[in-house]
Backbone as a ProteinNet text record, in pm:
[ID]
protein_1_A
[PRIMARY]
MPAGGRPAGRRSRSRARRAPARWRRVTPLSLAACAGVVDLIAIVGLGGAFASVVTGNLVTAGLGIGATNNHAFAAPAIAVAAYAAGVALALLVPRVRWPGHLLVELALLGALTAGWMATDGAPGRTTRLLLLATGSLAMGVQSVVARWLHESTTYLTGTLTGAVHDLVTGREGTRAAAIGQLTALTAGATVAAALLTAARWSAPLLALLLLVAAITARRPARA
[TERTIARY]
-80.3	-125.3	-35.3	15.4	112.8	38.6	117.1	60.1	-16.2	-134.9	-222.4	-352.8	-339.6	-457.7	-478.7	-389.2	-416.6	-317.3	-356.2	-262.6	-164.8	-49	69.4	35.1	-32.8	-64	-162.5	-259.4	-365.6	-283.6	-188.7	-121.8	-36	33.6	111	28.4	-94	-179	-233.2	-253.7	-292.8	-196.4	-63.8	42.2	56.5	42.1	57.5	-47.7	-164.2	-278.8	-245.9	-187	-163.3	-44	51.6	166.8	133.7	43.4	12.2	-65	-141.6	-205.8	-117.6	1.4	91.2	159.6	200.4	266.6	159.2	24.3	-66.6	-62	-9.4	15	110.9	200.1	298	231.8	120.5	54.7	14.9	-66.4	-110.4	11.8	112.5	231.5	300.2	328	398.1	323.5	194.9	118.4	125.4	124.8	133.1	268.4	367.8	505.9	512.9	448.9	451.6	382.5	272.3	199.2	289.9	369.1	457.6	568.7	614	710.6	651.8	534.5	476.7	435	388.1	349.5	475.4	579.3	709.6	755.1	760	809.4	724.6	587.9	496.2	517	546.2	560.9	692.4	802.2	935.4	960.1	916.9	961.2	849.5	719.9	620.3	508.4	558.1	485.4	416.9	458	432.6	296.7	227	88.9	117.3	19.7	22.9	-44.6	5.5	-57.9	-186.8	-186.4	-314.2	-379.9	-315.6	-379.3	-476	-603.5	-697.2	-733.9	-732.6	-753.3	-647.1	-528.3	-415.8	-429.1	-459.6	-468.8	-573.7	-694	-797.2	-769.4	-701.2	-665.7	-574	-467.2	-368.2	-448.8	-536.7	-603.2	-686.4	-740.2	-814.4	-722.7	-602.6	-497.1	-466.7	-464.4	-439.3	-552.5	-672	-803.3	-798.9	-782.9	-785.4	-683	-564.4	-448.6	-434.2	-542.5	-540.2	-401.7	-351.4	-222.5	-239.7	-237.3	-256	-163.4	-36.9	64.7	35.5	-12.7	-35.7	-175.7	-256	-380.2	-372.2	-280.5	-285.2	-255.6	-134.2	-87.2	-196.3	-247.1	-327.5	-460.1	-505.5	-642	-619.5	-513.2	-490.4	-474.9	-410.5	-391.8	-526.8	-618.3	-740.2	-818.7	-822	-899.7	-854.1	-725.5	-668	-688	-678.5	-717.2	-854	-944.4	-1090.8	-1105.9	-1036.5	-1037.6	-985.1	-879.5	-829.2	-924	-993.9	-1102	-1215.5	-1253.9	-1356.9	-1314.7	-1182.3	-1136.2	-1138.1	-1097.5	-1084.1	-1226	-1316.3	-1458.4	-1529.7	-1484	-1547.4	-1492.6	-1372.6	-1311.4	-1353.5	-1394.6	-1445.4	-1342.9	-1387.9	-1306	-1255.6	-1136.6	-1080.8	-992.1	-952.6	-857.3	-740.9	-692.1	-571.1	-452.1	-369.3	-353	-449.5	-513.5	-610.4	-579.7	-644.9	-630.7	-497.2	-419.4	-281.1	-186.2	-227	-145.9	-178.3	-290.8	-307.2	-226.2	-222.4	-140.2	8.4	46.9	173.5	220.4	122.8	141.4	162.6	76.8	78.6	208.1	245.7	375.1	497.2	470.2	580.7	602.3	481.4	496.7	541.1	506.7	569.7	719.9	758.6	909.9	981	923.6	974.8	998.7	888	895.2	984.2	996.4	1086.9	1237.9	1261.1	1401.1	1441	1346.7	1378.8	1424.8	1363.8	1415.4	1513.2	1566.7	1674.7	1623.5	1497.4	1441.2	1417.4	1425.9	1391.9	1309.4	1187.1	1093.4	1048.7	1015.7	974.2	827.4	765.6	645.8	530.6	527.7	413.4	428.9	552.6	580.9	552.4	596.1	569	417.1	336.8	191.2	137.6	189.2	150.3	192.5	307.8	356.4	289.1	244.4	169.6	26.5	-32.8	-169.3	-149.4	-42.2	-28.2	-3.9	71.2	90.6	-41.6	-122.6	-247.6	-343.3	-349.4	-426.3	-406.5	-269	-225.8	-269.9	-263.1	-309.1	-455.4	-532.1	-669.8	-713.9	-639.9	-655.5	-624.8	-513.8	-469.6	-564.4	-621.2	-717.8	-840.1	-889.3	-1007.1	-959.9	-846.1	-806.6	-793	-733.5	-721.7	-852.4	-960.6	-1099	-1149.7	-1122.8	-1166.7	-1085.5	-966.5	-895.4	-931.1	-1017.4	-1055.8	-931.7	-849.9	-734.8	-739.3	-639.9	-615	-467.9	-436.3	-299.7	-254	-362.5	-321	-377.8	-487	-552.1	-556.1	-462.9	-444.7	-475.4	-548.9	-592.5	-685.3	-781.6	-875.7	-798.3	-689.6	-611.1	-546.6	-498.2	-427.8	-531.6	-645.6	-754.3	-801.9	-810.2	-849.6	-749	-623.2	-509.5	-506.3	-518.8	-518.6	-635.3	-748.3	-874.5	-860.1	-803.3	-784.2	-685.1	-576.9	-472.2	-530.5	-605.1	-663.6	-761.4	-850.3	-960.8	-918.2	-795.5	-755.9	-808.8	-874.5	-930.3	-817.1	-827.1	-732.1	-746.8	-871.5	-900.7	-794.8	-760.1	-655.9	-551.8	-509.6	-411.3	-276.7	-237.1	-111.2	-98	-204.2	-216.5	-200	-264.1	-277.7	-136.4	-66.6	73.9	157.9	140	219.1	196.8	71.2	51.6	110.3	102.4	163.3	308	373.3	507.9	559.1	482.7	525	513.2	418.1	406.4	513.8	561.5	664.3	794.6	809.7	946	954.7	852.8	852.1	894.8	840.1	878.8	1018	1057.8	1191.8	1301.8	1279.3	1384.3	1372.1	1255.1	1244.3	1317	1303.7	1381.1	1534.9	1576.1	1720.6	1766.2	1678.4	1704.9	1711.9	1618	1623.4	1741.4	1802.7	1927.3	2055.2	2057.8	2168.8	2164.4	2039.8	2036.1	1889.2	1868	1749	1654.9	1729.8	1660	1598.2	1641.8	1593.8	1478.6	1441.7	1344.6	1207.4	1150.9	1025.7	1046.6	1161.3	1183.6	1141.8	1174.3	1134.5	978.7	902.3	757.7	718.5	786.2	757.7	800.3	907	951.2	855.3	818	708.3	581	542.5	413.8	424.4	538.5	566.7	560.1	625.1	612.6	477.4	396.4	256.6	172.1	213.7	134.9	176.6	303.8	359.9	323.3	310.5	295.7	156.1	64.4	-76.5	-109.7	-68.3	-112.3	-251.2	-322.6	-457.5	-435.7	-525.7	-523.4	-536.5	-458.6	-491.6	-603.1	-668.4	-780.7	-722.5
1136	1156.1	1265.5	1258.2	1349.1	1479.8	1594.1	1711.3	1698.7	1770.5	1755.4	1676.6	1593.6	1527.1	1384.3	1347.1	1222.6	1122.4	1007.8	902.1	874.7	840.1	797.1	673.2	588.5	458.4	482	577.5	610.7	680.7	779.6	842.7	747	649.8	550.4	463.1	424.6	345.6	421.6	558.8	635.9	649.7	668.8	685	549.2	437.5	306.5	288	343	330.6	416.1	537.4	627.7	575.9	511.8	469.1	382.9	268.1	185.8	272.4	375.5	453.7	530.2	578.5	646.7	556.2	433.1	336.2	290.4	291.6	244.4	332.9	454.1	541.2	495.8	410	344	257.4	192.2	92.7	159.5	274.9	332.5	385.6	451	498.5	388.8	276.1	158.3	102.7	98.7	40.7	131.9	268.3	361.3	352.4	342	315.1	196.3	90.1	-40.1	-34.9	36.5	58.9	147.5	231	312.5	218.6	129.3	30.1	-57.7	-120.3	-207.7	-136.5	-10.1	59.7	94.1	139	172.1	41.2	-72.6	-188.2	-220.2	-213.1	-238.2	-155.3	-18.7	71.7	38.7	21.2	3	-130.8	-236.7	-373.7	-474.5	-419.9	-518.7	-476.4	-390	-366.8	-221.3	-142.3	0.9	41	-55.9	-24.1	-3.6	60.4	68.3	-56.3	-89.7	-197.9	-160.4	-27.9	19	128.8	207.6	334.8	302.4	281.1	241.8	353.5	476.1	580.8	594.5	590	585.8	470.4	357	224.8	234.6	287.8	298.9	396.3	505.2	602.9	520.3	462	380.4	280.4	198.9	99	174	293.9	345.9	394.8	436.1	457.1	330.7	222.9	97.7	57.7	83.9	59.4	149	289.6	384.7	366.6	328	322.4	176.4	90.7	-42.7	-119.5	-88.5	-140.2	-240.2	-368.4	-474.7	-466.7	-429.7	-422.4	-309.5	-201.9	-91.7	-120.1	-202.9	-234.1	-345.5	-451.3	-564.3	-545.9	-470	-457.2	-378.5	-258.4	-181.5	-263.7	-327.8	-403.6	-527	-587.6	-705.5	-634.4	-533.5	-467.8	-427.5	-372.6	-327.8	-448.9	-550.3	-672.5	-748.5	-750.9	-825.2	-730	-597.4	-517.1	-537.3	-542.9	-561.6	-698.7	-796.9	-928.5	-939.3	-865.7	-849.3	-779.6	-685.3	-626.1	-733.9	-798.2	-894.6	-1009.6	-1047.8	-1163.2	-1118.6	-989.5	-947	-927.3	-898.4	-892.7	-1022	-1124	-1250.7	-1346.3	-1313.6	-1387.5	-1341.8	-1421.3	-1378.6	-1291.1	-1184.2	-1091.3	-1152.1	-1163.5	-1222.2	-1130.2	-1161.7	-1091.1	-1037.2	-926.2	-856.8	-960.3	-982.9	-898.9	-962.4	-1065.9	-1115.2	-1112.8	-1019	-1015.4	-964.7	-902.9	-855.5	-977.8	-1083.4	-1212.6	-1253.4	-1240.5	-1276.3	-1184.4	-1053	-957.1	-1009.3	-1042.8	-1085.2	-1213.4	-1298.5	-1422.2	-1378.7	-1285.4	-1255.9	-1168	-1079.5	-1018.4	-1106.1	-1208.5	-1304	-1383.3	-1413.6	-1469.9	-1386	-1252.9	-1162.5	-1144.9	-1145.9	-1134.3	-1263.1	-1381.5	-1493.2	-1499.6	-1463.4	-1458.2	-1363.1	-1248.4	-1139	-1187.7	-1240.2	-1286.8	-1396	-1482	-1605.4	-1573.3	-1444.6	-1402.2	-1292.9	-1280.8	-1172.5	-1030.7	-1004.1	-873.8	-836.6	-938	-914	-1018.8	-1032.3	-1139.5	-1116	-1219.8	-1218.5	-1163.6	-1141.2	-1069.4	-1131	-1279.3	-1344.3	-1349.3	-1368.1	-1364.2	-1219	-1123.9	-979.4	-959.1	-1011	-986.3	-1067.1	-1187.2	-1276.6	-1203.3	-1153.6	-1088.2	-957.2	-879.5	-758.5	-788.5	-900.3	-945.7	-975.2	-1029.5	-1081.2	-952.8	-851.6	-736.4	-649	-655.7	-573.4	-638.6	-778	-850.1	-800.9	-802.2	-756.9	-613.3	-525.5	-395.5	-383.2	-467.8	-470.4	-505.9	-614.7	-654.2	-544.1	-482.6	-385	-263.2	-224.9	-114.8	-150.5	-260.8	-300.1	-289.5	-340.6	-326.6	-187.3	-100.8	41.9	110.4	72.5	126.3	82.5	-36.1	-75.6	6.6	50.1	141.2	286.3	304.9	451.8	528.3	461.2	524.9	508.8	576.7	553	536.7	428.5	391.3	363	350.6	322.6	425.2	481.1	591.9	707.4	802.1	920.7	1047.5	1048.9	1176.1	1250.8	1179	1234.6	1280.6	1202.2	1253.6	1378.9	1394.1	1530.2	1637.1	1612	1705.9	1758.8	1654.3	1688.8	1786.8	1741	1810.3	1967.6	1974.6	2121.8	2193	2122.9	2196.4	2241	2160.9	2198.5	2318.3	2295.8	2414.1	2547.6	2554.7	2674.7	2727.6	2643.8	2691.5	2715.3	2665.5	2688.9	2579.5	2478.1	2364.7	2280.1	2223.9	2125.1	1993.3	1935.9	1818.9	1705.1	1633.9	1521	1564.3	1701.5	1737.9	1678	1670.1	1606.6	1462.2	1392.7	1244.9	1237.1	1323.2	1317.9	1340.2	1444.4	1476.3	1353.3	1287.9	1171.6	1063.9	1037.9	925.4	967.1	1078.5	1121.4	1111.3	1153	1142	999.4	922	771.2	710	731.4	678.3	706	846.8	899	841.1	823.8	772.4	623.4	540.3	408.8	396.6	479.2	465	515.7	610.1	670.4	562.6	502.4	412.8	276.5	240.1	127.9	156	288.8	326	319.4	352.9	338.9	190	106.4	-34.4	-98.2	-56.7	-103	-74.3	40.9	84.6	4.2	-2.8	-53	-209.2	-265.4	-411.8	-440.8	-457.5	-478.8	-593.5	-700.9	-822.7	-812.9	-705.3	-691.3	-605	-533.8	-421	-477.9	-598.9	-633	-675.5	-701.9	-723.9	-614.2	-490.4	-371.4	-362.6	-408.5	-407.5	-509	-617.4	-708.6	-659.6	-599.1	-543.9	-437.9	-354.8	-260.4	-305.6	-416.6	-487.3	-547.2	-613.9	-671.6	-557.2	-447.9	-338.4	-292.1	-289.3	-243.6	-340.3	-472	-574.1	-565.4	-549.4	-571	-438.4	-326.6	-194.1	-187.3	-254.9	-244.7	-370.2	-387.5	-496	-478.2	-593.8	-568.9	-508.5	-407.5	-346.5	-437.7	-419.3	-495.3	-442.2	-528.3	-486.6	-393.5
4711.9	4578.2	4525	4388.3	4335.6	4311.4	4278.1	4235.7	4120.5	4113.7	3998.6	4029.1	4138.5	4184.2	4114.4	4026.4	3952	4012.3	4046.9	4103.4	4003.6	4047	3965.9	3876	3939.2	3869.3	3764.2	3780.9	3664.8	3555.8	3588.8	3477.7	3390.1	3458	3392.5	3304.7	3352.7	3262.2	3144.3	3167.8	3051.5	2947.4	3000.4	2910.6	2829.1	2888.5	2826.1	2725.6	2744	2639.7	2520.4	2543.2	2440.4	2354.7	2411.1	2336.9	2210.7	2239.3	2125.9	2013.4	2059.6	1960.5	1865.9	1930	1839.1	1748.3	1802.1	1719	1600.8	1620.6	1520.7	1391.7	1402.6	1288.7	1196.9	1249	1162.8	1060.2	1089.4	996.8	869.1	871.9	750.5	669.9	735.7	679.1	608.4	671.3	612.3	491.1	505.3	386	266.2	294.7	185.2	112.9	191.2	133.5	69.6	116.6	47.4	-89.9	-94.8	-220.6	-314.9	-267	-359.3	-415.2	-336.5	-383.8	-489	-473.1	-563.2	-689	-685.5	-807.2	-876.1	-814.7	-890	-967.5	-908.4	-966	-1070.6	-1066.7	-1177.2	-1290.5	-1268.9	-1376.5	-1461	-1373.5	-1432.3	-1494.6	-1413.9	-1446.5	-1491.6	-1484.8	-1518	-1616.9	-1712.6	-1828.7	-1832.7	-1745	-1752.4	-1688.6	-1628.9	-1562.5	-1425.3	-1345.3	-1201	-1143.1	-1026.6	-954.6	-884.3	-848.1	-777.3	-817.9	-910.6	-954.7	-1073.5	-1042.1	-1149.2	-1241	-1208.4	-1286.8	-1410.2	-1367.4	-1470.5	-1567.8	-1508	-1587.3	-1678	-1651.4	-1747.8	-1855.3	-1827.1	-1925.5	-2033.8	-1974.8	-2060	-2149.4	-2083.4	-2159.2	-2262.2	-2242.3	-2347.5	-2451	-2417.6	-2534.4	-2611	-2553.5	-2620	-2724.7	-2676.3	-2752.1	-2863.3	-2837.3	-2943.1	-3047.9	-3007.5	-3100.5	-3150.9	-3115.1	-3153	-3127.1	-3013.9	-2966.3	-2844.1	-2884.7	-2787.2	-2666.6	-2703.8	-2598.1	-2489.6	-2548.4	-2459.6	-2378.1	-2428.6	-2358.4	-2258.7	-2288.5	-2206	-2055.3	-2023.7	-1896.8	-1807.2	-1851.5	-1763.2	-1742.6	-1844	-1839.5	-1737.6	-1737.6	-1645.3	-1505.1	-1486.1	-1356.5	-1303.9	-1379.9	-1331.5	-1287.8	-1369.4	-1331.8	-1218.5	-1211.6	-1084.3	-956.1	-967.3	-851.5	-808.4	-894.8	-867.4	-806.7	-860.9	-796.1	-659.7	-637	-498.8	-395.1	-448.3	-365.4	-331.6	-429.2	-415.5	-325	-334.2	-255.9	-111.5	-78.1	57	114.8	41.5	84	102.6	27.5	24.8	147.3	181	278.2	425.1	503.3	634.3	712	760.4	828.7	969.8	1000.2	1118.2	1188.2	1305.8	1407.5	1315.9	1352.7	1297.1	1314.2	1209.4	1090.2	985	1003.1	910.2	757.8	696.8	538.6	494.5	579.8	546.2	527	591.9	568.8	420.6	373.2	235.1	142.9	171.8	88.1	105	228.3	250.5	164.6	152.2	69.3	-85.3	-125.1	-258.8	-299.8	-205.9	-228.5	-218.8	-130.9	-130.9	-264.8	-332.9	-461.1	-562.7	-556.8	-643.1	-632.7	-508.8	-476.9	-530.6	-508	-565	-705.7	-787	-937.3	-981.1	-910.3	-956.4	-940	-821.6	-780.4	-880.1	-909.2	-987.8	-1129.5	-1174.7	-1309	-1300.6	-1180.7	-1157.2	-1194.9	-1161.7	-1195	-1336.4	-1423.2	-1561.2	-1633.6	-1581.1	-1632.7	-1774.3	-1845.9	-1983.2	-1982	-2103.1	-2116.7	-2031.8	-2054.9	-1987.1	-1840.5	-1790.9	-1649.1	-1583	-1667.8	-1621.8	-1590.1	-1692.8	-1667.7	-1544.1	-1531.1	-1421.5	-1287.5	-1275.4	-1160.2	-1134.7	-1252.8	-1236.2	-1177.3	-1230.1	-1169.9	-1025.4	-980.3	-845.6	-757.5	-803.9	-723.1	-720.1	-833.7	-833.9	-736.1	-734.6	-639.5	-491.5	-468.6	-326.4	-289.8	-389.6	-370.3	-348.1	-418.6	-394.1	-254.8	-205.1	-68.2	27.2	8.9	100.2	104.9	-12.8	-15.9	66.7	70.3	150.4	301.8	346.9	480.5	524	421.3	446.1	476.8	399.2	431.2	556.4	603.9	733.1	840.3	818.5	913.8	892.9	801.2	776.2	721.5	654.1	585.7	436.6	368.7	227.8	204.3	145.6	123.1	-16.3	-113.6	-243.8	-341.2	-314.4	-404.1	-314.6	-360.2	-273.5	-323.6	-444.9	-500	-406.5	-349	-245.7	-121.3	-87.3	30.5	0.6	-118.4	-154	-159.3	-213.8	-220.2	-81	17.3	151.7	220	194	249.9	205.4	73.1	18.1	61.3	77.2	126.5	265.9	358.8	491.4	505.2	421.1	414.1	378.9	268.6	212.4	306.8	363.6	442.6	594.9	627.9	764.9	865.8	812.4	900.3	934.4	1053	1092.2	1032.9	1045.3	973.8	999	890	898.8	809.7	806.8	715.9	729	864.1	893.1	858	876.3	839.3	693.4	621.7	474.3	424.9	474.1	423.3	458.2	573	603.5	500.3	459.5	369.6	228	184.5	62.1	62.7	168.2	187.8	180.8	267.7	272.5	131.8	64.8	-75.6	-162.6	-160.8	-238.1	-201.9	-61	-6.3	-46.9	-44.5	-86.8	-225.3	-316.6	-459	-487.1	-408.8	-419.8	-379.9	-271.7	-235.2	-323	-362	-465.2	-590.9	-635.1	-763.5	-729.2	-635.7	-596.3	-594.6	-533.5	-538.2	-674.4	-757.6	-901.9	-958.8	-927.2	-988.3	-927.8	-795.5	-727.2	-712.5	-693.8	-666.9	-706.5	-842	-894.1	-844.6	-811	-763.2	-644.3	-550.9	-418.7	-395	-492.3	-479	-408.4	-447.1	-380.4	-237.7	-199.4	-60.2	30.7	-26.7	47.1	83.7	-14.2	2	117.4	115	221	347	373.9	495.9	554.1	456.5	493.2	544.8	482.8	510.5	643.9	671.7	808.4	910.3	882.9	977	1012.1	906.2	916.2	1011.3	983.1	1067.8	1209.8	1236.9	1373.9	1451.8	1388.7	1448	1518.6	1463.7	1501.4	1581.8	1694.6	1779.5	1840.2	1853.9	1923.2	2060.6	2093.2	2219.5	2336.3	2444.2	2563.8	2648.1	2718.4	2815.7	2916.7
[MASK]
+++++++++++++++++++++++++++++++++++++++++++++++++++++++++++++++++++++++++++++++++++++++++++++++++++++++++++++++++++++++++++++++++++++++++++++++++++++++++++++++++++++++++++++++++++++++++++++++++++++++++++++++++++++++++++++++

């Protein structure tokens, strides 16, 4: 028996169990980055509304109502409705083995990517709204999956609040994970912005790649 009293075989099995747990942190980080990409594309190229930030969309919709501006109202209203529909869809579809509902999100983001690339990244008004609705549906589905994982990947105001709370009060909490989520969201938006400048047609492909990374990083645990 090696020094320390623990058999080598037991230690190796313990390390093998810990490794997948570390890799699973990639899933929420990739999902947050994916949300950053989709939101950036929605703001810049799909009518100025967020795909997942409902609070901002409700304020913008209120602006459109108060200013009697149909153009200002349409995009955020459609985004909020589609996001809610995505949440409902994820809850109504029976929950299945991983990756389950993320395959629905993958299909929706695939449709968004196809529509974006078909218009060379410059869709007309009607197509913009349709693609915005598709992206918001995808984000609604993702948000439900994130709740199942006890994570936050699309609405991060509470995540920031928790991180600052833990920092000020000196509590460990989930500060590191929160900072990671916020950084991933920002990084996804940053890279998407660069792609929109350098190769506009390719920006949604980044969201697809990040979602695939999220799916593959979290494999079902072995017995």
